[in-house]
C-alpha positions in Angstrom: -21.5 -36.4 -28.0 -22.1 -33.0 -29.7 -23.3 -31.4 -26.4 -20.3 -32.6 -24.6 -18.0 -31.1 -27.2 -19.9 -27.8 -27.1 -19.7 -27.6 -23.3 -16.0 -28.4 -23.3 -15.3 -25.8 -25.9 -17.4 -23.3 -23.9 -15.4 -24.0 -20.7 -12.1 -23.5 -22.5 -13.2 -20.2 -24.0 -14.5 -18.9 -20.6 -11.5 -20.1 -18.6 -8.7 -18.9 -21.0 -8.9 -15.1 -20.2 -8.6 -15.9 -16.5 -5.6 -18.1 -17.2 -3.9 -15.4 -19.3 -4.5 -12.8 -16.6 -3.0 -15.1 -13.9 0.1 -15.9 -15.8 0.7 -12.4 -17.2 1.4 -13.6 -20.8 -0.5 -10.8 -22.4 2.7 -9.5 -24.0 3.9 -7.2 -21.2 7.6 -7.3 -20.1 8.0 -8.6 -16.6 11.6 -7.4 -16.3 10.6 -3.7 -16.7 8.2 -4.1 -13.8 10.9 -5.6 -11.5 13.2 -2.6 -12.0 10.6 0.0 -11.0 10.5 1.1 -7.3 7.5 0.0 -5.3 5.0 2.9 -5.0 3.9 4.0 -1.5 0.5 3.0 -0.3 -2.2 5.6 0.4 -2.0 7.3 3.8 -4.8 5.2 5.3 -3.2 1.9 4.2 0.5 2.2 5.0 2.5 0.6 7.7 3.3 3.1 10.5 6.9 4.0 11.1 8.6 4.5 14.5 8.3 8.3 14.0 4.5 8.0 13.6 4.0 6.2 17.0 3.8 8.4 20.1 6.7 7.9 22.5 6.3 5.8 25.7 7.5 8.7 27.8 4.1 10.5 27.4 2.1 7.4 28.4 3.3 7.5 32.0 3.1 11.3 32.6 1.5 11.6 36.1 0.4 15.2 35.3 -1.7 14.2 32.3 -5.4 14.7 33.0 -6.3 11.3 31.4 -3.8 9.5 33.6 -5.2 11.2 36.6 -8.7 10.0 35.7 -7.4 6.5 35.1 -5.7 6.4 38.5 -8.8 7.7 40.2 -10.9 5.1 38.5 -8.5 2.3 39.4 -8.7 3.4 43.1 -12.5 3.2 42.9 -12.9 -0.2 41.3 -9.9 -1.8 42.9 -9.6 -5.3 41.7 -12.2 -5.3 38.9 -10.5 -6.0 35.6 -10.7 -3.1 33.1 -10.4 -3.6 29.3 -10.3 -7.4 29.4 
């Protein structure tokens, strides 16, 4: 019975810091955190905006060298699927 009580007490001591961290009852004010603006994510982790994405007009430019290469390759391989 003593071992069972020791194990139960040990589990409570080990689990309580995690429970406090999850609930946020460490004495901090949660209303102050709600009033602050959300900081921007680092450059490599942010959601792109419409201004960051290239326009679709440049994708179909027939004078673009890459588009010329793609057209030539499409003529050579005809019905074989590319990029599937």
